[in-house]
C-alpha positions as CSV (number, residue, x, y, z in Angstrom):
1,M,-28.6,-13.9,24.3
2,S,-32.2,-14.7,23.4
3,T,-33.2,-17.0,20.6
4,A,-34.8,-14.2,18.7
5,A,-31.6,-12.1,19.0
6,V,-29.5,-15.0,17.8
7,K,-31.8,-15.5,14.8
8,E,-31.7,-11.8,13.9
9,R,-27.9,-11.7,14.2
10,T,-27.5,-14.8,12.1
11,S,-29.9,-13.4,9.5
12,S,-28.0,-10.2,9.4
13,N,-24.6,-12.0,9.0
14,E,-26.0,-14.1,6.2
15,D,-27.3,-11.0,4.5
16,F,-24.0,-9.2,4.9
17,G,-22.1,-12.3,3.7
18,S,-24.2,-12.5,0.5
19,K,-23.0,-10.6,-2.6
20,K,-26.2,-8.5,-2.6
21,G,-25.8,-7.6,1.0
22,I,-22.2,-6.5,0.7
23,L,-22.9,-4.4,-2.4
24,E,-26.0,-2.7,-0.9
25,R,-24.0,-2.0,2.3
26,V,-21.1,-0.5,0.4
27,D,-23.3,1.5,-1.9
28,G,-25.2,2.8,1.1
29,R,-21.9,4.4,2.2
30,R,-21.3,6.2,-1.1
31,S,-20.9,9.9,-0.5
32,D,-23.5,12.1,-2.1
33,E,-21.4,15.2,-1.6
34,I,-19.5,17.1,-4.2
35,I,-16.8,19.7,-3.5
36,I,-16.2,22.2,-6.2
37,A,-13.6,24.9,-5.8
38,F,-13.2,27.8,-8.2
39,C,-10.1,29.8,-9.2
40,G,-9.7,32.7,-11.6
41,P,-7.6,35.8,-12.1
42,V,-8.8,39.1,-10.6
43,G,-11.4,40.8,-12.9
44,C,-12.6,37.5,-14.5
45,N,-16.1,38.0,-13.0
46,L,-16.2,34.7,-11.2
47,T,-19.5,35.5,-9.6
48,D,-21.5,34.9,-12.7
49,V,-19.9,31.5,-13.2
50,V,-20.5,30.4,-9.6
51,R,-24.1,31.4,-9.9
52,T,-24.7,29.6,-13.2
53,I,-23.1,26.3,-12.0
54,R,-25.0,26.5,-8.7
55,S,-28.3,26.7,-10.5
56,Q,-27.4,23.7,-12.7
57,F,-26.6,21.5,-9.7
58,E,-29.9,22.6,-8.0
59,E,-31.7,21.2,-11.1
60,Y,-30.1,17.8,-10.3
61,G,-31.6,18.0,-6.8
62,Y,-28.6,19.1,-4.8
63,T,-28.6,21.4,-1.8
64,T,-25.9,24.0,-2.5
65,E,-23.6,25.8,-0.1
66,H,-21.6,28.8,-1.2
67,I,-18.4,29.2,0.9
68,K,-16.4,32.4,0.2
69,I,-12.8,32.4,1.2
70,S,-13.0,36.2,1.6
71,D,-15.8,35.7,4.2
72,I,-13.6,33.2,6.0
73,I,-10.7,35.7,6.1
74,K,-12.9,38.5,7.4
75,S,-14.5,36.3,10.0
76,H,-11.1,35.1,11.3
77,F,-9.8,38.6,11.8
78,K,-13.0,39.9,13.3
79,E,-12.6,37.2,16.0
80,H,-8.9,37.4,16.5
81,G,-8.1,41.0,15.7
82,L,-6.4,42.7,12.8
83,P,-2.6,42.9,12.3
84,T,-1.2,46.2,13.5
85,E,-0.7,47.6,10.0
86,H,-4.4,47.0,9.2
87,A,-5.8,47.9,12.6
88,S,-7.8,50.9,11.1
89,L,-9.7,48.8,8.5
90,S,-13.4,48.4,8.6
91,L,-13.8,44.9,7.0
92,D,-17.5,45.3,6.2
93,S,-17.2,48.5,4.3
94,L,-14.2,47.8,2.0
95,T,-14.7,48.5,-1.7
96,G,-12.6,48.8,-4.9
97,T,-8.8,48.6,-4.7
98,E,-8.8,48.8,-0.9
99,R,-11.0,45.7,-0.7
100,Y,-8.8,43.6,-3.0
101,T,-5.5,44.8,-1.4
102,A,-6.7,44.2,2.1
103,L,-8.0,40.7,1.4
104,Q,-4.8,39.8,-0.4
105,D,-2.7,41.2,2.5
106,L,-4.8,39.4,5.2
107,G,-4.8,36.1,3.2
108,N,-1.0,36.3,2.9
109,A,-0.8,37.1,6.7
110,L,-2.7,33.9,7.5
111,R,-0.5,31.8,5.2
112,K,2.6,33.3,6.7
113,K,1.5,32.7,10.3
114,F,0.2,29.2,9.8
115,D,0.7,27.4,6.5
116,A,0.1,27.9,2.8
117,K,-2.9,25.5,3.2
118,I,-4.6,27.4,6.0
119,L,-7.4,28.9,4.0
120,A,-8.2,25.5,2.5
121,A,-8.3,24.0,6.0
122,L,-10.6,26.7,7.3
123,A,-12.9,26.2,4.3
124,M,-12.9,22.4,5.1
125,A,-13.8,23.2,8.7
126,K,-16.8,25.1,7.4
127,V,-17.8,22.1,5.2
128,A,-17.6,19.8,8.2
129,A,-19.7,22.2,10.4
130,N,-22.4,22.4,7.7
131,R,-22.4,18.6,7.3
132,H,-22.9,18.2,11.1
133,I,-25.8,20.6,11.1
134,Y,-27.5,18.6,8.2
135,Q,-26.9,15.3,10.0
136,Q,-28.5,16.6,13.1
137,K,-31.5,18.0,11.2
138,S,-32.1,14.7,9.2
139,N,-31.1,12.5,12.1
140,T,-28.8,10.4,9.9
141,K,-25.1,9.6,9.7
142,K,-25.0,10.0,5.9
143,P,-24.8,13.6,4.7
144,P,-27.5,14.6,2.2
145,K,-27.0,15.3,-1.5
146,T,-25.0,18.5,-1.3
147,V,-22.6,20.5,-3.4
148,Y,-20.1,22.9,-1.7
149,L,-19.0,25.7,-3.9
150,I,-15.6,27.1,-2.6
151,D,-15.0,30.6,-3.9
152,Q,-12.1,30.8,-4.5
153,L,-8.5,29.3,-4.2
154,K,-5.4,31.2,-5.0
155,H,-2.5,28.9,-4.0
156,P,-1.6,25.5,-5.5
157,E,-1.1,24.0,-2.0
158,E,-4.7,24.8,-1.2
159,V,-5.7,22.6,-4.2
160,E,-3.3,19.9,-3.1
161,L,-5.1,19.7,0.3
162,F,-8.6,19.6,-1.2
163,K,-7.5,16.8,-3.5
164,L,-5.9,14.9,-0.7
165,V,-8.9,15.1,1.6
166,Y,-11.8,14.8,-0.8
167,G,-10.3,12.7,-3.5
168,N,-12.7,11.8,-6.4
169,I,-15.5,14.1,-5.2
170,F,-13.4,17.2,-5.6
171,Y,-13.3,19.3,-8.8
172,L,-11.4,22.5,-9.5
173,V,-13.0,24.9,-12.0
174,G,-10.7,27.4,-13.6
175,V,-12.3,30.6,-15.0
176,L,-10.2,32.4,-17.6
177,S,-10.6,35.8,-19.3
178,P,-8.2,37.7,-21.6
179,Q,-6.2,40.3,-19.7
180,N,-7.7,43.2,-21.6
181,V,-11.2,42.0,-20.7
182,R,-10.3,41.7,-17.0
183,F,-8.7,45.1,-17.1
184,N,-11.8,46.6,-18.5
185,H,-14.0,44.9,-15.9
186,L,-11.9,46.4,-13.1
187,T,-11.7,49.9,-14.5
188,R,-15.2,50.2,-16.0
189,T,-17.4,48.0,-13.8
190,E,-15.6,48.3,-10.5
191,R,-14.3,51.8,-11.2
192,I,-10.7,51.1,-10.2
193,S,-8.0,53.3,-11.7
194,G,-5.9,51.9,-14.6
195,H,-2.7,51.9,-12.5
196,D,-4.4,50.1,-9.6
197,A,-6.1,47.6,-11.9
198,Q,-2.7,46.6,-13.5
199,F,-1.1,46.3,-10.1
200,L,-3.9,44.0,-8.8
201,I,-3.6,41.8,-12.0
202,E,0.2,41.4,-11.6
203,R,0.0,40.8,-7.8
204,D,-2.8,38.3,-8.2
205,R,-0.9,36.4,-10.9
206,N,2.2,35.6,-8.9
207,E,3.7,37.2,-5.8
208,S,7.2,35.9,-6.5
209,H,8.7,37.6,-3.5
210,A,6.8,35.5,-0.9
211,T,6.1,31.8,-0.7
212,H,3.0,32.6,1.3
213,G,1.7,35.0,-1.4
214,Q,-0.9,34.4,-4.1
215,K,0.1,31.9,-6.9
216,L,-2.9,32.1,-9.2
217,E,-0.9,31.4,-12.3
218,K,0.1,28.0,-11.0
219,T,-3.2,27.3,-9.2
220,V,-5.4,27.7,-12.3
221,Q,-3.4,25.2,-14.3
222,L,-4.5,22.5,-11.9
223,A,-8.1,22.9,-12.9
224,D,-10.2,19.9,-14.0
225,Y,-12.5,22.0,-16.1
226,F,-11.8,25.4,-17.8
227,I,-14.5,28.0,-18.5
228,R,-13.7,31.0,-20.8
229,N,-15.6,34.1,-19.6
230,N,-15.2,36.8,-22.2
231,Q,-17.9,38.8,-20.3
232,D,-19.8,39.7,-23.5
233,N,-23.1,38.0,-22.4
234,I,-23.9,36.0,-19.3
235,S,-26.0,33.6,-21.4
236,N,-22.8,32.4,-23.0
237,L,-21.8,30.8,-19.7
238,F,-24.9,28.6,-19.6
239,N,-23.7,25.9,-22.1
240,P,-20.2,25.3,-20.6
241,C,-21.6,25.3,-17.1
242,Q,-24.4,22.9,-18.0
243,R,-21.9,20.6,-19.8
244,F,-19.7,20.5,-16.8
245,V,-22.5,19.4,-14.5
246,A,-23.6,16.8,-17.1
247,L,-20.0,15.4,-17.3
248,V,-19.8,15.2,-13.5
249,H,-22.8,12.9,-13.7
250,G,-21.7,10.8,-16.7
251,K,-24.5,11.9,-19.0
252,N,-24.8,9.7,-22.1
253,G,-23.6,11.1,-25.4
254,V,-21.3,13.9,-24.1
255,T,-18.1,13.6,-26.1
256,P,-14.9,15.7,-26.5
257,T,-14.9,18.9,-28.5
258,R,-12.2,19.6,-31.1
259,D,-10.4,21.8,-28.6
260,E,-10.5,19.1,-25.9
261,S,-9.2,16.4,-28.3
262,G,-6.5,18.8,-29.6
263,M,-5.3,19.8,-26.1
264,Y,-5.3,16.2,-24.9
265,A,-3.0,15.3,-27.8
266,A,-0.7,18.2,-26.9
267,Y,-0.7,17.1,-23.3
268,S,0.0,13.5,-24.2
269,A,3.0,14.8,-26.4
270,S,4.3,16.8,-23.4
271,L,4.8,13.6,-21.4
272,K,7.6,12.5,-23.9
273,S,9.7,15.5,-22.8
274,A,12.7,14.9,-20.6
275,C,13.5,18.7,-20.4
276,L,14.9,19.6,-17.0
277,S,13.0,22.9,-16.9
278,R,9.4,21.8,-17.8
279,Q,7.3,19.6,-20.0
280,V,5.5,21.3,-22.9
281,G,3.4,19.7,-25.6
282,A,1.9,21.0,-28.9
283,A,-0.5,19.6,-31.5
284,I,-1.5,21.0,-34.9
285,A,-5.0,20.2,-36.2
286,N,-6.2,20.8,-39.7
287,K,-9.5,22.5,-40.8
288,E,-11.4,19.3,-40.1
289,G,-10.1,19.1,-36.5
290,S,-7.8,16.1,-37.1
291,V,-4.4,16.2,-35.4
292,I,-1.7,16.1,-38.1
293,S,1.4,16.9,-36.1
294,L,2.7,16.7,-32.5
295,G,5.6,18.3,-30.8
296,W,7.3,18.5,-27.4
297,N,10.3,20.3,-26.0
298,D,13.5,18.4,-26.2
299,V,16.9,18.1,-27.8
300,P,17.0,17.7,-31.6
301,K,18.9,14.8,-33.2
302,F,20.8,14.4,-36.4
303,G,18.5,13.4,-39.3
304,G,15.5,15.2,-38.0
305,G,13.2,14.9,-35.0
306,L,14.1,14.7,-31.3
307,Y,15.8,12.2,-29.1
308,T,13.4,9.8,-27.3
309,S,13.6,6.8,-25.1
310,D,13.9,4.7,-28.2
311,S,17.0,6.5,-29.4
312,T,20.1,4.3,-29.6
313,N,22.4,7.1,-28.3
314,D,20.1,9.3,-26.2
315,Q,21.7,12.7,-25.9
316,R,19.0,14.6,-24.0
317,C,20.3,16.9,-21.2
318,I,19.6,14.4,-18.5
319,Y,21.9,11.9,-20.2
320,H,24.3,14.6,-21.6
321,G,26.0,15.9,-18.5
322,G,22.9,15.8,-16.4
323,K,22.5,19.5,-16.3
324,C,20.5,22.4,-17.8
325,Y,22.8,24.2,-20.2
326,N,20.5,27.2,-20.5
327,D,20.7,27.8,-16.7
328,I,24.5,27.4,-16.7
329,H,25.1,30.0,-19.4
330,K,22.3,32.3,-18.2
331,N,23.9,32.3,-14.7
332,R,27.3,33.0,-16.3
333,L,25.8,36.0,-18.1
334,I,24.3,37.4,-14.9
335,S,27.6,36.8,-13.1
336,D,29.4,38.7,-15.9
337,I,27.0,41.6,-15.5
338,V,27.6,41.8,-11.8
339,N,31.3,41.6,-12.3
340,I,31.3,44.5,-14.8
341,V,29.2,46.6,-12.4
342,S,31.5,45.7,-9.5
343,S,34.6,46.6,-11.5
344,E,33.2,50.2,-11.8
345,V,31.8,50.5,-8.3
346,E,33.1,48.7,-5.3
347,V,30.4,46.2,-4.3
348,P,30.8,44.0,-1.2
349,P,30.5,40.2,-1.8
350,E,27.2,39.9,0.1
351,I,25.7,42.6,-2.1
352,R,27.0,40.9,-5.2
353,D,25.0,37.8,-4.3
354,K,21.9,39.9,-3.6
355,L,22.4,41.7,-6.9
356,S,22.7,38.4,-8.8
357,R,19.4,37.1,-7.2
358,L,17.6,40.4,-8.1
359,I,18.7,40.3,-11.7
360,Q,17.7,36.6,-11.9
361,K,14.2,37.3,-10.4
362,E,13.3,40.8,-11.3
363,T,14.6,41.2,-14.9
364,R,14.1,39.3,-18.2
365,A,17.7,38.0,-17.9
366,G,16.2,35.4,-15.6
367,S,13.9,34.3,-18.4
368,I,16.4,34.0,-21.2
369,I,16.0,30.8,-23.3
370,E,18.7,31.6,-25.8
371,F,21.1,28.9,-24.5
372,S,18.8,26.0,-24.3
373,R,19.6,22.8,-26.3
374,A,16.0,21.9,-26.5
375,I,13.7,22.9,-29.3
376,H,10.3,24.2,-28.3
377,A,7.1,22.1,-28.6
378,E,5.4,24.5,-31.0
379,M,8.5,24.6,-33.3
380,E,8.8,20.8,-33.4
381,A,5.1,20.5,-34.3
382,I,5.6,22.9,-37.2
383,L,8.9,21.2,-38.3
384,G,7.1,17.8,-38.1
385,L,4.9,18.9,-40.9
386,A,7.9,20.2,-42.9
387,R,9.4,16.7,-42.7
388,S,6.2,15.1,-43.9
389,Q,4.4,15.3,-47.3
390,G,0.9,16.3,-48.2
391,N,0.2,18.5,-45.1
392,S,0.2,22.2,-44.6
393,T,0.1,24.6,-41.7
394,D,-2.2,27.0,-43.6
395,S,-5.3,27.9,-41.6
396,C,-4.6,25.2,-39.0
397,V,-5.1,25.4,-35.2
398,L,-2.2,24.9,-32.8
399,Y,-2.8,23.6,-29.3
400,T,-0.1,24.1,-26.7
401,T,0.0,23.5,-23.0
402,T,1.7,26.9,-22.4
403,F,1.5,30.3,-24.0
404,P,4.1,30.4,-26.8
405,C,7.3,32.4,-26.4
406,H,7.8,35.3,-28.8
407,N,10.3,33.2,-30.9
408,C,7.7,30.5,-31.5
409,A,5.0,33.1,-32.0
410,R,6.7,34.7,-35.0
411,H,7.1,31.2,-36.6
412,I,3.5,30.4,-35.9
413,I,2.5,33.6,-37.7
414,A,4.8,32.9,-40.6
415,A,3.4,29.4,-40.9
416,G,-0.1,30.7,-41.5
417,I,-1.6,29.1,-38.4
418,K,-5.0,30.7,-37.9
419,R,-5.6,30.1,-34.2
420,V,-3.5,29.2,-31.1
421,V,-5.2,27.6,-28.0
422,Y,-3.2,27.5,-24.7
423,I,-3.8,26.5,-21.1
424,E,-1.5,28.9,-19.3
425,P,-3.6,31.9,-18.5
426,Y,-1.1,34.7,-18.7
427,E,0.6,36.3,-21.6
428,K,4.2,36.0,-20.2
429,S,6.2,36.3,-23.4
430,L,6.8,39.3,-25.6
431,A,4.7,37.8,-28.3
432,L,1.8,40.3,-28.0
433,D,4.1,43.3,-27.6
434,L,6.3,42.5,-30.6
435,H,3.6,41.2,-32.9
436,E,0.5,43.2,-32.1
437,D,0.1,43.7,-35.8
438,A,-0.4,40.0,-36.4
439,I,-1.7,38.6,-33.1
440,S,-4.9,39.3,-31.3
441,T,-6.7,37.8,-28.2
442,D,-10.0,39.1,-29.4
443,E,-12.0,36.6,-31.5
444,N,-13.9,39.4,-33.2
445,V,-10.7,40.8,-34.8
446,S,-10.0,39.5,-38.3
447,N,-6.8,39.3,-40.3
448,K,-4.8,38.3,-37.2
449,T,-3.8,35.0,-35.6
450,L,-6.1,34.4,-32.6
451,F,-4.4,33.5,-29.3
452,E,-7.1,32.1,-27.1
453,T,-7.3,30.5,-23.6
454,F,-8.5,26.9,-23.5
455,S,-12.0,26.1,-22.5
456,G,-13.3,22.6,-21.6
457,V,-12.1,19.4,-19.9
458,S,-8.6,19.5,-18.6
459,P,-6.3,16.9,-20.3
460,S,-5.7,15.3,-16.8
461,K,-9.5,14.6,-16.5
462,Y,-10.0,13.6,-20.2
463,A,-10.3,9.9,-19.6
464,S,-12.3,10.0,-16.4
465,F,-14.9,12.4,-17.9
466,F,-15.3,10.7,-21.3
467,V,-15.1,7.0,-20.5
468,A,-18.4,5.2,-21.0
469,R,-20.0,4.1,-17.7
470,G,-22.5,1.3,-17.6
471,D,-25.0,0.6,-20.4
472,R,-25.6,3.2,-23.0
473,K,-28.8,1.6,-24.3
474,D,-31.6,-0.5,-22.9
475,R,-32.8,-4.0,-24.1
476,E,-34.9,-2.4,-26.8
477,G,-31.8,-0.5,-28.1
478,L,-33.0,2.9,-26.9
479,A,-30.5,5.3,-25.6
480,I,-30.4,5.6,-21.8
481,D,-30.6,9.1,-20.5
482,L,-30.2,10.1,-16.9
483,I,-32.9,11.5,-14.7
484,K,-31.3,14.6,-13.2
485,T,-32.7,14.2,-9.6
486,D,-31.7,10.5,-9.5
487,A,-28.3,11.0,-11.1
488,K,-25.1,10.1,-9.2
489,H,-21.8,11.8,-9.8
490,I,-19.0,9.9,-11.4
491,G,-16.5,10.6,-8.6
492,V,-16.9,7.9,-6.0
493,E,-15.8,8.1,-2.4
494,Y,-17.2,6.0,0.5
495,L,-17.8,7.0,4.1
496,G,-16.1,4.8,6.7
497,M,-17.7,1.4,7.2
498,V,-19.3,0.7,10.6
């Protein structure tokens, strides 16, 4: 090795060995890519949201790539041929109900043939291909400042794969609209019949008969940021989309809204639940937005309140027999129904088992909560105020991580609560059917309790979005604001070191 080469290598090693050299080398490997996937129920008009967020990222100097899962599905079957039952389809001319149904069928066929994550994997392959093209054009190993917009995910395992592969540079945006708004969009804008629109909405929500089917209801709850699209005016999407992009870049001075703080409190409360079915949390805020009561679903104890980890004699179900009493008594009820039917009509044992499963899955008998030992989160939050002094539920806002059951709903109405905010996007309970005189999902309707989908930062992202990063003021005490084109996103991932 020549003397010059030795000196160059020694100099390089010294530079790498220095603190500045290491930090510069590591920072040079920081990814400038962001992967944003969208999910939303059919009819929520996701197109306007994607377009608005795309324009916001372009203001920050990003190149944007829009990857549509529907195009990936069509491209795959154009190359490999359609299944026999869909052989007559013309994929480029599909419209209306036929388009939705065909794409749902074909997406399910891919999941069934390969894996529930297959559409996510194909979208990732497209990201990798685009990245390779950019690298060739720019003659560099590091991909340029790019945002990939994945439109859209419908299965929780797809989200799981994206989070596993992309880590901190991946965000899921959930777009929510009331069911009546989505129904109107499908019937009026897309000219789909009422019957077909309702079928598409239910199918999209949860295809319970197939593990490879769409599971939008579970998928959207994994979102990092929720946007409510009431479809009244596209300009109303600008502020929430602009705020999301600002949060992704750690813009100074962006703090939680009342709803975000209230829902975070509800989520925090849910973590105290040891219920074997699911964890639910609720928080009640007064007119000023201050949280005055918390609740979670668990077993009540003598003297008031619920058992907790601090209880001397913890009698929650996990420690009281280690079983769900609601499931046990519900299964006994279903078994009694099957036995009564079998006593009137001779039913073979294998049909009995099938009948039991059908009753469990296809009727409300499978959703009975009558036999649970746990009190619901919303009820505990209300009762918490009843046990205290100086507080009232009148005109308060209740935040809950899931849509209230109809039993809780009637108590919410009677308590005088003005507004209910929930994350779960579908009205599963009978609350709206039984109390349509007192509940509305339309914010323009007065003299009714408003049940509204949550909008804003998900509780799971609350800390990472709102924690202060770096200096918030300069040496002169002036607030530091970011320059959009120079801003770096808060999610940090590094390319492999060489």
